[in-house]
Backbone as CSV, one residue per row, in Angstrom:
resi,resn,N_x,N_y,N_z,CA_x,CA_y,CA_z,C_x,C_y,C_z
1,MET,0.958,-11.081,-47.470,1.149,-11.683,-46.172,0.464,-10.832,-45.145
2,LEU,-0.239,-11.486,-44.202,-1.024,-10.757,-43.160,-0.164,-10.632,-41.829
3,LYS,-0.027,-9.475,-41.286,0.788,-9.327,-40.018,-0.242,-9.531,-38.733
4,GLU,0.147,-10.191,-37.847,-0.770,-10.454,-36.599,-0.320,-9.442,-35.629
5,TYR,-1.233,-8.838,-35.001,-1.033,-7.920,-33.813,-1.611,-8.574,-32.501
6,PRO,-0.857,-8.482,-31.366,-1.397,-9.121,-30.181,-2.481,-8.263,-29.658
7,MET,-3.534,-8.852,-29.091,-4.759,-8.142,-28.676,-4.543,-7.440,-27.377
8,SER,-3.915,-8.041,-26.507,-3.826,-7.309,-25.156,-2.527,-6.476,-25.004
9,GLY,-2.657,-5.283,-24.581,-1.580,-4.532,-24.520,-1.053,-3.785,-25.617
10,SER,-1.760,-3.816,-26.763,-1.369,-3.166,-28.004,-1.490,-1.699,-27.861
11,THR,-2.387,-1.245,-26.990,-2.706,0.168,-26.962,-1.952,0.765,-25.735
12,GLY,-1.382,-0.002,-24.977,-0.534,0.460,-23.814,-1.652,0.628,-22.562
13,GLU,-2.780,0.274,-22.707,-3.663,0.440,-21.549,-3.624,-0.788,-20.743
14,ARG,-3.914,-0.660,-19.371,-3.938,-1.782,-18.454,-5.128,-2.623,-18.709
15,PRO,-5.047,-4.007,-18.596,-6.129,-4.847,-18.696,-7.028,-4.623,-17.558
16,PHE,-8.339,-4.813,-17.808,-9.339,-4.529,-16.919,-9.235,-5.373,-15.488
17,GLY,-8.795,-6.642,-15.700,-8.528,-7.568,-14.483,-7.478,-6.983,-13.676
18,ASP,-6.509,-6.425,-14.150,-5.428,-5.731,-13.503,-5.909,-4.621,-12.532
19,ILE,-6.759,-3.903,-13.200,-7.196,-2.664,-12.447,-8.181,-3.040,-11.284
20,ILE,-8.987,-4.069,-11.531,-9.891,-4.635,-10.496,-9.072,-5.211,-9.493
21,THR,-7.983,-5.970,-9.672,-7.201,-6.624,-8.720,-6.526,-5.588,-7.810
22,ARG,-5.902,-4.600,-8.363,-5.257,-3.583,-7.605,-6.221,-2.857,-6.627
23,TRP,-7.441,-2.457,-7.324,-8.403,-1.874,-6.483,-8.936,-2.608,-5.236
24,LEU,-9.083,-4.004,-5.485,-9.578,-4.815,-4.331,-8.388,-4.971,-3.317
25,PHE,-7.160,-4.986,-3.847,-6.004,-5.122,-2.958,-5.849,-4.035,-1.946
26,VAL,-6.262,-2.800,-2.324,-6.081,-1.557,-1.590,-7.533,-1.498,-0.805
27,SER,-8.581,-1.582,-1.421,-9.800,-1.292,-0.702,-10.252,-2.226,0.378
28,THR,-9.779,-3.543,0.277,-10.015,-4.437,1.331,-9.147,-4.282,2.513
29,GLY,-8.030,-3.613,2.492,-7.166,-3.379,3.524,-5.997,-4.417,3.397
30,LEU,-6.070,-5.315,2.489,-4.881,-6.237,2.329,-3.629,-5.572,2.186
31,ALA,-3.514,-4.402,1.439,-2.244,-3.770,1.157,-1.690,-3.344,2.531
32,TYR,-2.568,-2.814,3.500,-2.072,-2.421,4.798,-1.388,-3.577,5.542
33,ASP,-2.155,-4.813,5.437,-1.539,-6.011,6.155,-0.315,-6.447,5.573
34,VAL,-0.172,-6.460,4.207,1.021,-6.993,3.616,2.187,-6.114,3.957
35,PHE,1.945,-4.877,3.822,3.237,-3.877,3.895,3.330,-3.360,5.481
36,GLY,2.444,-3.689,6.268,2.625,-3.452,7.762,2.317,-1.973,7.960
37,THR,1.716,-1.128,7.136,1.368,0.234,7.557,0.021,0.390,8.172
38,PRO,0.095,1.311,8.991,-1.248,1.495,9.768,-2.451,2.019,8.894
39,ARG,-3.533,1.589,9.106,-4.698,2.039,8.401,-4.943,3.609,8.785
40,PRO,-5.712,4.269,7.906,-5.937,5.698,8.068,-6.529,6.033,9.451
41,ASN,-7.323,5.082,10.000,-8.063,5.469,11.332,-7.029,4.921,12.527
42,GLU,-5.882,4.427,12.159,-4.956,3.924,13.296,-3.820,4.945,13.372
43,TYR,-3.670,5.989,12.779,-2.593,6.883,12.898,-2.593,7.555,14.225
44,PHE,-3.781,8.019,14.579,-3.969,8.716,15.917,-4.884,7.818,16.889
45,THR,-4.471,7.588,18.074,-5.312,6.795,19.022,-5.747,7.800,20.185
46,ASP,-6.578,7.261,21.063,-6.908,8.059,22.222,-5.812,8.328,23.045
47,GLU,-4.830,7.459,23.227,-3.737,7.726,24.007,-2.606,8.582,23.337
48,ARG,-2.540,8.495,22.081,-1.457,9.161,21.371,-2.154,10.027,20.136
49,GLN,-1.939,11.536,20.364,-2.474,12.390,19.378,-1.478,13.045,18.546
50,THR,-0.140,12.567,18.650,0.942,12.980,17.819,1.234,12.160,16.709
51,LEU,2.035,12.600,15.751,2.522,11.645,14.792,3.751,10.585,15.387
52,PRO,3.454,9.384,15.010,4.480,8.436,15.502,5.820,8.454,14.752
53,LEU,6.556,9.397,14.913,7.901,9.568,14.201,9.067,9.007,14.903
54,VAL,9.947,8.397,14.179,11.269,7.840,14.942,12.207,8.958,14.773
55,SER,12.631,9.504,15.872,13.702,10.656,15.774,15.064,10.246,16.067
56,ASP,15.153,9.136,16.701,16.610,8.669,17.034,16.960,7.580,16.299
57,ARG,18.052,7.641,15.529,18.538,6.614,14.575,18.906,5.485,15.315
58,TYR,19.704,5.450,16.388,20.200,4.388,17.117,19.286,3.793,18.217
59,GLY,18.340,4.620,18.483,17.397,4.086,19.509,15.947,3.778,18.762
60,ALA,16.031,3.459,17.445,14.718,3.246,16.737,13.864,2.153,17.282
61,LEU,14.488,1.053,17.669,13.885,-0.161,17.975,13.016,0.247,19.407
62,ALA,13.804,0.866,20.280,13.011,1.189,21.517,11.854,2.179,21.214
63,GLN,12.063,3.100,20.332,11.005,4.052,19.997,9.826,3.296,19.312
64,MET,10.005,2.271,18.475,9.073,1.583,17.809,8.227,0.707,18.798
65,GLU,8.893,0.189,19.927,8.138,-0.493,20.896,7.154,0.446,21.657
66,GLU,7.591,1.671,21.821,6.749,2.565,22.469,5.398,3.031,21.683
67,PHE,5.522,2.787,20.396,4.374,3.090,19.539,3.481,1.901,19.506
């Protein structure tokens, strides 16, 4: 009796399509838009040259509006 083995995922490697999809998701900037994180060139602006850190737990919304 012949035993059948599944072709995809049998070695534990990621499928090529999954790798390309993830790369495109990050390289096109879609990941930044989906998760709402600033792009690398948006961390520092001409007006603000410091890190945008929230330091007051209870006044976080007001601090976020300043950023």
